[in-house]
N, C-alpha and C positions, 0 to 999 in steps of 0.2 A: 332451713329449706326442707320441704317434705320430700318423701321418696318419689312422688310422681314427678316433681320438677327436676329432681336429680336424674331420674331416668331419662327425661327428655334431653338434658344436657349431655348425658353419657353417649347418646347415639352418634354424636359428631366426633369423629376421630381426630379432628384438627383442633389444636389448642389455640393457636394464634395464626391469623392470616395476614401476611405483610406483602401486599401486592401479589406478585406471582409466586412468592415464597411462603411456605407454611411450616409451622412448628407443630408436629403431631404429638398427641398425648403419648403414643408409644415411645417415641424418642425421649420425651421429657421424663417419663416414668423410669425408663432404663437408666437415664443419666442420674436420676435421684437415687436409684438403687446402688449405682457405682459410688456416688459420693458418700452415702450412709455406710456402705460396706467398707470404704476406705477409712472413714473416721473410726469405725469400730476396730478394724485391723491395725490402724496406726497406733491407737492407744495401747493395744496388746503388744505390738512390736516394740514400742518404747519400754513398756514394762518388762519385757524379756531381754532388754539390753541391745536391741538392734539400733543402728544409726537412724536418726529421725527422717532421713531422706531415702532410706532403703525402699520402702513401699512406693514412694512417688516415682523413683527411678524404674521400678518394676512395672508400674502401671503404664508408663510412657511407652513401653514395649508391648506389654500384654494386651492393652485395649485394641490397638490397630491390628495386631496379629490375630487376636481372637475374632474380630469382625471379618477379616479376610478368610480365616479358616472356617468360620461358620458359613460363609458364602460358598466356599469351595466344597464343603461337605454337602450342602444342599444341592448344588449344581451337579455333583457327581451322581447323586441318587435320583435326580430329576432331569437327567441329561436329555431325555426325549423332548423336553420343553425348549431346549436350546440348540439341538442338533442342526436345525435348518438355519439358524442365525446365531452362531456362537458368540458374536459380539454382545448379545443380550445378557450373557453371563456376567458382564461387568455392570449391568444396570441394577445395582443393588437397591436403588430407590424404588424399584418396582415391587420390592418385597422378595422374601425367600432367603432366610437364614435359619440355621439349626443350632439349638443349644448344645448338642453333643459336639458339634464341630467347634463351637466357641470354647468349650471346656478342654478339648484336645489341644487347641492352640494355646490356651492359657497355661495348662499344665506343662506343656513342652517348653514354653517360654520361661516359666518359673524354674524348671529344672536347669536349663542352660544358664539362666541368670544366677541361680544359687551357686553353680559350679564356678562361674567366672568371678563371683564375688567372694569365693571361699566360705560360703555359708552352708549350713545344713538345709538341704531341700526339705527334709521331714519337718524341721522346725518352722520353716517358712510356710509350708503347706498347712501345718496345724494352726498357725496364726490366722491364715486367711480363710480357713474352712467355714467358720460361722458367717463370714462376710459373703462368701459365695451363696450360702443359703439365703441371706438377706436380699441379695441381688435377685435371686430366683423367686423369692416370695413376692417382691414388688414387681418384678418383670412380668409375671403372669397377668397382672392387672393391665398391662399394655395390651395383651391379647383380649382382655375384656372390652377395652375401648374400641378395638378393631373388630369385635364380634367374630373372633376366630379361636382356634384351639379348643373347640367345643366337642361334645360327644354327639351321640345320636339323639333323635327325638325322644322326649319324655312322655310318659303316660299321664292320663288324667289323674290316676291314683297318686302318682308322684307329686303332681302339682297340688293336690288336695292335702297331702301329708307332709310335704317338705317344710322345713323351718328356714329355708333359704329366703332372704328378704325379697320382696316383690321387685325392687329396683334392679336386682341382679337378674332375676328371671325375665323381667321386661327386656333387658339388654340381650338376653340369650334367645329372644323371640325374633326370628328372622323370616320375613315373608310369610308371617302368620304361623310359623312352626316354632315351638319352644324346644330348645336343646339342652342336654346336660351341660352344666357349667364346669367342665373338666378343668378349666384354668383355675377355678376356685378350689377344687379338690386337691390339685397339686400344690397350690399356694398354702393351703391349710396343712397339708402333709409336711411341708417344709417348715412351717411354724412349729409344729410339734417336734420335728427333728432338731430345730435350732434350740428349743428349750431344753431338750434332753442333753444335747451336746454341751451347752453351757453349764448344766448341772453336774455332769460327770467328768468333764475333761481334766480338771485339776485333782480330783480325788481318786479316780480309777484308771485313767489312761496313761500309757507310756508314750514316748515320743513317736509321732507318726500315726498314732491310732485315732486322733481326732479327725485327721484327714481321711483315714480309711473308714471311719464311722460315717462321715459325710457321704463318701462314695457308695457305701452299702445302703444307707438309709434312703438316699435320693433314688437310687436305682430300683429298689424294691417298690417304692411308690410309683415311679415312672412306668415300670413294667405293667402294673395293673391299670393305671390310669390310661396309658397308651392304648390298652385294649378297648377302651370306650370311645376313643377319638375317631373322627371321620376324615381327618386331613393328614394322616400319617404318611411318611416316606415308606415306600415298599420295595423290598428286594424279592422278586418272585412272588411267593404267597405269604411272605413273612414281613412283619413290620420292623423296619430298621431299628427304631428306638428300643424295641423289646429285645432284639438280639444283642444290641450294645449293652443294655441294662443287665442281661444275664451274664455276659462276658465280664462286665465290670464287677458284679457281685462275686463271681468266682475268683477273679484276680485279687480283689480287695480282701476277701476272707482268707484266701490262700496266703497273701502277704502278712495278714494279721497273725495267722498260725505260725508261719515260717519265722517271722521276726521275734515273736514272743517265746516260742518253744524250741526253735532250732538255733537261731542266732542268740537267743536269750538276752534280748535287749533289756537293759535295766534303767536307762535314762527315762525319767518321768516327764510328763508334759511340761512341768515348770522348771525342770533342771536346765 
């Protein structure tokens, strides 16, 4: 199938239409990311001696809680959309979730789950860190199918010099205007982060540092890419995702320094 035909298919965000019900590409891609992430984490969890049902049990709680927290996060920062009709805050099918909200819900769930199971939160977090990146790498392509999470208009010079395939730029052309494919920038940034993490975690990292690396790497990329986006959640004059990214970087780096040089953690990633 050539790029032209692929581009034509990509404009339809609906994967399958079954009467009044539809399965959208976005949901299918997110589900694929969850499944692949689970398979990768499951293999690592078993290798590190966790019970084979541990991650399955965690996901049964983490997935619904993450969806709810992602919606709550979005509604809080976009309350002006729902103030007149608060019931619409429940209409999640109309769109409106935020990845930072999902991550907060997932991490909180993981922490409580680990404590109740008598597991090390840091060990569990290290195991799933690469899988979170996998989910985010794939998940951004759901934005591609929806023609969302893009940046501002691109220049003629950019179009002439870019090495980005035409089928991507075609999908980022909306009402005759071509926009920066920031979904792609973030996806590729996370691909690089995933490769680095897989290369260094067993040789150089102590327990908990794979997770802290993920937080730092993702947040650095998100901060700069968010500056290009046109659909950001805003608090006053500041972009919410950028503020959260800066806070996350400070906390993650601070925890890295504290655990390694003050607590003098010696347990390695594979211990």
